C-alpha positions in Angstrom: -23.1 29.0 -1.2 -23.8 29.6 2.5 -25.1 26.0 2.9 -22.0 24.6 1.1 -19.7 26.6 3.4 -21.5 25.5 6.5 -21.5 21.8 5.4 -17.7 22.0 4.9 -17.2 23.6 8.3 -19.4 21.0 10.0 -17.5 18.2 8.3 -14.2 19.8 9.5 -15.5 19.9 13.1 -16.7 16.3 12.9 -13.3 15.2 11.7 -11.5 16.8 14.6 -14.1 15.7 17.2 -13.4 12.1 16.2 -9.7 12.7 17.1 -10.6 14.3 20.4 -12.7 11.2 21.3 -9.9 8.8 20.3 -11.8 7.3 17.4 -10.5 6.2 14.0 -11.1 9.0 11.6 -12.6 7.9 8.2 -12.1 10.1 5.1 -11.7 9.7 1.4 -10.3 13.2 1.0 -6.6 13.9 0.8 -7.3 17.5 1.8 -8.7 16.3 5.1 -5.6 14.3 5.7 -3.4 17.3 4.9 -5.3 19.4 7.4 -4.7 16.8 10.1 -1.0 16.6 9.2 -0.7 20.4 9.8 -0.4 19.3 13.5 2.7 17.2 12.8 6.1 18.5 13.8 9.7 17.3 13.8 9.0 15.0 16.7 6.1 13.3 14.9 6.0 10.2 12.8 3.7 10.0 9.7 3.0 6.5 8.4 1.3 5.5 5.2 0.1 2.1 4.1 1.0 1.3 0.5 -1.7 -0.7 -1.4 -4.9 1.2 -1.9 -3.5 4.2 0.0 -0.6 5.3 -2.1 -1.0 3.1 -5.2 -3.6 0.8 -6.6 -3.6 -2.0 -9.1 -6.1 -1.3 -11.8 -6.8 -4.8 -13.3 -10.0 -6.5 -12.1 -7.7 -9.5 -11.6 -6.2 -7.7 -8.7 -9.5 -7.0 -7.0 -10.2 -9.1 -3.8 -12.2 -11.7 -5.8 -9.6 -11.9 -8.6 -6.6 -11.9 -6.2 -8.0 -14.9 -4.4 -7.9 -16.9 -7.6 -4.6 -15.5 -8.8 -2.8 -16.0 -5.5 -4.1 -19.6 -5.3 -2.7 -20.2 -8.8 0.7 -18.8 -7.9 0.8 -20.8 -4.7 0.1 -24.0 -6.6 2.8 -23.2 -9.2 5.3 -22.4 -6.5 4.8 -25.8 -4.8 5.7 -27.6 -8.0 8.4 -25.2 -9.0 9.6 -22.4 -6.6 11.7 -20.9 -9.4 8.8 -20.6 -11.8 6.5 -19.3 -9.1 9.0 -16.5 -8.3 9.4 -15.6 -11.9 5.7 -15.4 -12.6 5.1 -13.3 -9.4 7.9 -10.9 -10.3 6.5 -10.5 -13.9 3.0 -9.7 -12.6 4.4 -7.3 -10.0 6.5 -5.4 -12.5 4.1 -5.2 -15.4 0.5 -5.3 -14.1 -1.0 -1.8 -14.5 -1.1 0.5 -11.5 -2.1 4.0 -10.7 -1.8 6.6 -7.8 -4.8 6.6 -5.5 -4.5 10.4 -5.6 -2.2 12.2 -8.0 -1.4 14.8 -5.3 -0.1 12.3 -2.8 3.6 12.5 -3.8 3.5 16.2 -3.3 2.1 15.8 0.2 4.8 13.3 1.1 7.5 15.6 -0.3 6.0 18.6 1.6 6.2 16.7 4.9 9.8 15.7 4.3 10.7 19.3 3.5 9.2 20.3 6.9 11.6 17.8 8.5 8.9 15.4 9.5 9.8 11.7 9.5 7.6 9.9 6.9 7.6 6.1 6.3 5.6 3.2 4.8 4.2 0.3 6.8 3.1 -2.4 4.4 1.6 -5.9 5.3 3.9 -8.1 3.2 7.0 -10.1 3.8 10.4 -9.5 2.2 11.2 -12.8 0.4 13.5 -13.8 -2.5 11.9 -13.2 -5.9 13.6 -14.3 -9.1 17.0 -12.6 -8.6 15.7 -9.8 -6.4 13.5 -9.4 -3.3 9.9 -8.3 -2.8 11.3 -5.4 -0.7 13.4 -4.1 -3.6 10.5 -4.4 -6.0 8.3 -2.4 -3.6 11.0 0.3 -3.2 11.3 0.5 -7.0 7.6 0.5 -7.5 7.1 3.5 -5.1 10.0 5.3 -6.7 8.4 5.0 -10.1 5.4 6.9 -8.7 7.4 9.7 -7.3 7.9 8.5 -3.7 11.3 8.3 -2.0 10.7 7.3 1.7 14.5 6.8 2.3 15.2 10.6 2.6 14.5 10.8 6.4 16.2 7.5 7.2 19.7 7.7 5.5 21.4 6.5 8.7 19.5 3.2 8.9 20.7 0.0 7.2 18.2 -2.7 6.0 17.4 -5.2 8.8 15.2 -8.2 9.6 13.6 -8.1 13.0 13.6 -11.9 13.4 15.3 -15.1 12.2 14.0 -15.5 8.6 12.3 -13.8 5.7 8.9 -14.2 7.3 9.9 -11.7 10.0 9.3 -8.0 9.9 11.9 -6.2 7.8 13.1 -2.6 7.2 14.5 -1.0 4.1 14.6 2.5 2.6 11.9 4.0 4.8 9.6 1.0 4.5 8.7 -1.5 7.2 7.4 -4.8 5.9 5.3 -6.4 8.7 5.4 -9.9 7.4 3.1 -12.5 8.9 2.6 -10.5 12.2 0.6 -7.4 12.9 1.6 -4.0 11.8 1.7 -2.7 15.4 4.4 -5.2 16.5 6.4 -4.6 13.4 6.3 -0.8 14.0 7.4 -1.3 17.6 10.4 -3.4 16.4 11.4 -0.7 13.9 11.2 2.2 16.4 13.4 0.3 18.8 15.9 -0.3 16.1 15.7 3.3 15.0 16.0 4.5 18.6 13.0 6.7 18.0 10.3 7.9 20.4 7.8 10.0 18.5 5.5 12.3 20.5 2.8 11.9 17.8 2.0 9.2 15.3 -0.2 9.7 12.3 -1.1 6.4 10.6 -3.0 6.3 7.3 -4.4 2.9 6.2 -7.4 1.6 4.3 -8.1 -1.3 6.7 -9.4 -0.9 10.2 -7.7 -4.0 11.5 -4.3 -2.5 10.6 -5.2 0.8 12.3 -6.3 -1.1 15.4 -3.1 -3.2 15.5 -1.0 0.0 15.7 -3.4 1.7 18.1 -3.3 -1.4 20.4 0.5 -1.6 20.3 0.9 1.9 21.6 -2.1 1.9 24.0 0.2 2.1 27.1 2.7 4.5 25.6 2.6 8.3 26.1 2.2 9.1 22.4 -0.6 10.9 20.7 -2.1 8.6 18.1 -4.1 9.7 15.1 -5.4 6.8 13.0 -7.0 7.6 9.7 -9.0 5.1 7.6 -8.4 6.4 4.0 -11.2 5.3 1.7 -10.3 7.1 -1.6 -9.4 3.9 -3.5 -13.0 2.7 -3.1 -14.1 5.6 -5.3 -11.8 4.4 -8.1 -13.7 2.1 -10.4 -12.0 -0.5 -12.5 -12.7 -0.5 -16.2 -13.7 -4.2 -16.3 -15.5 -6.5 -13.8 -13.6 -9.6 -12.7 -13.9 -12.4 -15.2 -12.4 -15.9 -14.5 -12.4 -16.6 -18.2 -10.2 -13.5 -18.8 -8.0 -14.4 -15.9 -7.4 -17.9 -17.4 -6.4 -16.2 -20.7 -4.0 -13.9 -18.8 -2.4 -16.9 -17.0 -2.1 -18.8 -20.3 -0.3 -15.9 -22.0 1.8 -15.3 -18.9 3.1 -18.9 -19.2 3.4 -18.9 -23.0 4.9 -15.4 -23.5 6.3 -14.5 -20.1 4.3 -11.3 -20.0 1.3 -10.0 -18.1 -1.5 -8.8 -20.4 -3.8 -6.3 -18.8 -7.6 -6.6 -18.7 -7.8 -4.1 -21.5 -5.2 -5.8 -23.7 -6.9 -9.2 -23.3 -10.3 -7.7 -24.1 -8.9 -5.9 -27.2 -7.2 -9.1 -28.4 -10.5 -11.0 -28.0 -12.4 -8.4 -29.9 -9.9 -8.5 -32.7 -10.2 -12.3 -33.0 -13.9 -12.1 -32.9 -13.9 -9.5 -35.7 -11.6 -11.9 -37.7 -14.0 -14.7 -37.1 -11.5 -16.7 -35.1 -13.5 -17.1 -31.9 
């Protein structure tokens, strides 16, 4: 018991020594993040990445290997028929299974908001037209389904593009979409629009390059920066390994039936057909 307590205390000291040295803190523990955020106040800004920090797609198709194939397919379809490409992308977005990276994350966000701390999302995607809606609206709805409402602290801000077209950074409902550029530049544009100069910035992301982008953007500013690489999603295993055969079946069913069948549904259908002697 004494060893366990000492180990936890040492880990706690190590975590805060990394901040003191100006390094990126790496942790897979939400409780570590909550301890760090105890130092936030009403002049602070807390920023969360979305994918693999707040929510995670559970199909193997949406793993890095699977997504490379899937995005290539959607890109090819979009070149031939932009309308069909948008429709298929929206269907996948709205129906592919997802989960919270940590079931306690909505509580943490709500707790910060209750303390009067400004909390937002900074996601590396563009806001583009998508079959009668936009990718920004889909992201807002997606987060809302999981219990997040990042608009609460930003009720006075209207949606806005920080550029000339949909590839530019965009803001809506407490979410900044960085588009094709770096997250640091997008955040700078947003803070200028919001007329906000936080004294402390806490940024939680799963990718070092995004953390460094924000860190670099504010290197000359008088703001205390705490960058946290959150690795919890790496501990979440997917039920199935990626299979190109399964993906091709999913894409075929998507085109034929206008529905995305999860890995588990495809495997179950295949097992049923095998049992019936049909494959």
